[in-house]
N, C-alpha and C positions, 0 to 999 in steps of 0.2 A: 415377540415374533418368534416363530419356530425357525430353527437354524436350517431345517431341510427345505424351506421355501426358497426358491431361487427368484430373485428380482432382476429385471433388466438393468444393466449398468447405465450410468449417465453418459458414458462414452460410446454407447452403441450408435450405429449409423441411423440418423433420423429420417433418411430418405425411404420412401415406400419402395417395395420390391418392384412394382410396376415401372418405376422410373429408371431402373437399371437393367435394361434389356441389352444382352450381349449381341455381338455381330452374328453369332451362330443362331441365336433365337430369331433375329430378324430375317435371316436367310431361310430358316425353316418355315416361318410364317408365310413368307413370300412364295416359296415353293409349294406349300400346301394350298394357298389360294390359287396358284396357277393350275394345280391339278384339279381343284374344284371348278374353276372356270372351264377348263378343257373338258371335263366330264359333263358339265352342264351343256356345253355347246354340242358335244357328240350326242347326248341324249335328245336334245331338241332336233338336231339334224336327222337322227335315225327315226324319230317320231314322225317328222314331216315327210320323210321320203318313202314311207311304207305305202305300197299300193293296195287297193282294195276298197270295199265299200266303206263309207264313213261310219264312225261309231254313233249309234243313236244316243239321245240325251240320257236315257236310262243307264247306259253303259258308263257315261261320265259320272253320273250320280252315284252309282254303286262303287265305282273305282275310288271316288273321293271318300265315300263312307268307309271303305276298306282301309285306305291310308290313314284316315282319322282314327279309326278304332285301333289300328296297329300302333299308332303313336300313343294313344291313350293307355293301352296296355303296357307299352314300354315305359312311359313316364310313371305310371302307377307302380310298376315293379321296382324301378329305380328309387322312387320315393320310399317304398317299403324297406329297401336295403339301407338307405340313409337313416330312416327312422329307427330301425332295429340296431344299427350301429351306434347311433347317438344316445340311445336309451339303455345300452348295456345288454341287449338281448344276444349279442354275439360273443359275450364273455364266456369263459369256461365255467361250468357248473360246480367246480371243485372248491371246497372251502379250505382256507389256510394252507394251500399248496399241497394238500393230500391228493394222491393220484389213485383214482379207482379204475379198475380194469373194465374196459368195455366188453360186452358179450361178443365172443367169437374172435378176440384178438390174440388168443394163445395163452392168456394168463388165467387159466381156469383153476 
């Protein structure tokens, strides 16, 4: 075995990290859920209290399509970020620690 390989010791804590929530983490989660519930209630209240003609069915269809496509683009871009990070595309292109000057950075 290579000496540079680090193995976890037998005395490490066997509990998973999810089982060790601190008081601050619990308070943070409760506060964030409270903000989410309050924002959802306000959005529903504001949506229902708007006066005017009702939105036609085509309006709901296109609004749903817009939200779905926006989420699809967001999920796709986040997936590409994770893919490029996991497969090494985000690493520097320099070999063996040599530094090459980028064009326009003053090292001409």
